[in-house]
Each structure stands twice: as structure tokens, then as C-alpha cells.
C-alpha positions in Angstrom: -26.0 0.7 -3.5 -23.7 1.1 -6.2 -22.4 -2.5 -8.0 -18.9 -1.1 -6.8 -20.3 -1.5 -3.6 -21.5 -4.7 -4.3 -18.7 -6.4 -5.0 -16.0 -4.4 -3.9 -16.9 -3.7 -0.2 -16.2 -7.2 1.4 -13.1 -7.6 -0.8 -11.4 -4.3 0.3 -12.4 -4.5 4.1 -9.3 -5.3 6.0 -8.9 -8.9 7.1 -6.7 -11.6 8.2 -7.3 -14.0 5.3 -4.0 -15.2 4.2 -5.0 -15.7 0.6 -6.3 -12.4 0.2 -3.2 -10.6 2.1 -1.2 -12.5 -0.4 -2.6 -11.4 -3.2 -2.4 -7.7 -2.1 1.3 -8.5 -1.8 1.7 -10.0 -4.8 2.7 -6.4 -6.5 5.5 -6.1 -4.0 7.0 -9.3 -4.5 7.3 -8.4 -8.6 9.0 -5.0 -7.7 11.1 -7.0 -5.4 12.3 -9.0 -8.5 13.1 -6.4 -10.2 9.8 -6.4 -12.2 8.5 -2.6 -11.1 8.2 -1.7 -14.9 5.8 -4.5 -15.3 3.2 -2.5 -12.7 3.4 0.5 -14.5 4.2 4.0 -13.1 1.2 3.7 -10.8 2.9 2.3 -7.8 5.3 3.7 -5.3 7.2 1.8 -2.8 7.2 3.1 0.6 9.3 2.1 3.8 8.0 3.0 7.0 9.7 2.0 10.6 7.0 -0.5 12.2 5.9 1.4 15.5 6.3 -1.5 17.8 9.3 -3.4 16.2 11.2 -0.6 15.0 12.1 -2.7 11.9 11.8 -1.1 8.5 8.2 -2.0 6.6 7.8 -1.9 3.0 4.7 -1.7 1.2 3.5 -0.8 -2.6 0.8 1.4 -3.0 -0.4 3.4 -5.9 0.3 7.3 -6.4 -1.2 9.9 -8.2 0.3 13.3 -10.0 -1.4 16.6 -9.3 1.3 19.2 -11.0 4.7 18.7 -8.4 2.6 17.4 -5.4 2.5 12.9 -5.5 -1.2 11.8 -3.6 -0.8 8.0 -1.9 -3.8 5.9 -2.2 -4.4 3.9 1.0 -7.3 1.5 0.4 -8.2 0.8 4.3 -7.8 4.2 5.4 -6.7 4.6 9.3 -7.2 0.7 9.7 -4.0 0.2 7.3 -0.8 -0.9 9.2 1.6 1.2 7.1 -0.6 4.2 7.7 -0.8 3.5 11.5 3.3 2.8 11.1 3.5 6.2 9.4 1.3 8.2 11.7 3.9 6.9 14.9 7.0 8.2 13.0 6.2 10.2 9.6 9.8 9.4 8.3 9.4 7.6 5.1 11.5 6.6 1.9 9.3 7.0 -0.9 10.3 5.4 -4.3 8.3 5.7 -7.8 
């Protein structure tokens, strides 16, 4: 087992821990305050439609550019709510 797996495994698991949820949403709060440039050029704001509520849902995630293609990282994989929402309705708005 690598050091990353020992340290990162529990931290990156999908959890209902409110403090951890707030920590992961902090970059989105900065973005909404107009401080997106502080985060650098690694993040994109993606807006999807909630699969149950039908309301817009926003999340900030890392992206990687390979030529003309953008690739988005999904830390929780198929367990992520935004991923489930995107699979239910693939229309999305992306801001970089």
C-alpha cells in the first residue's frame, strides 16, 4: 500500500461528514465570490440538473486539457451526486 493510499483513502471516500463536505465546497464558495482566479486555471464550474429536484446543481472540479479536449476529474467516481445527475440528464453548462 502506498503512502497516498494510506493517507488519502479515508479522506477521499464519499462521506456525510459536514466539515469535510464544507471543505470540498470551499473552492465553489471562492468562485461565487468572484475569486476564481485565486484558484488558478485548473478548475471548471459545471452546472447540471438535479435528477430528483429538477433544480440546477453546481460543482467545481478539476479539469485537464489535451489538445482541444477537456477531461474532468471525478474524485468519487460513480458515487458522486453530480455524476449521477449528469447520467440522468447529460445536458450541462461548463465554465472554465
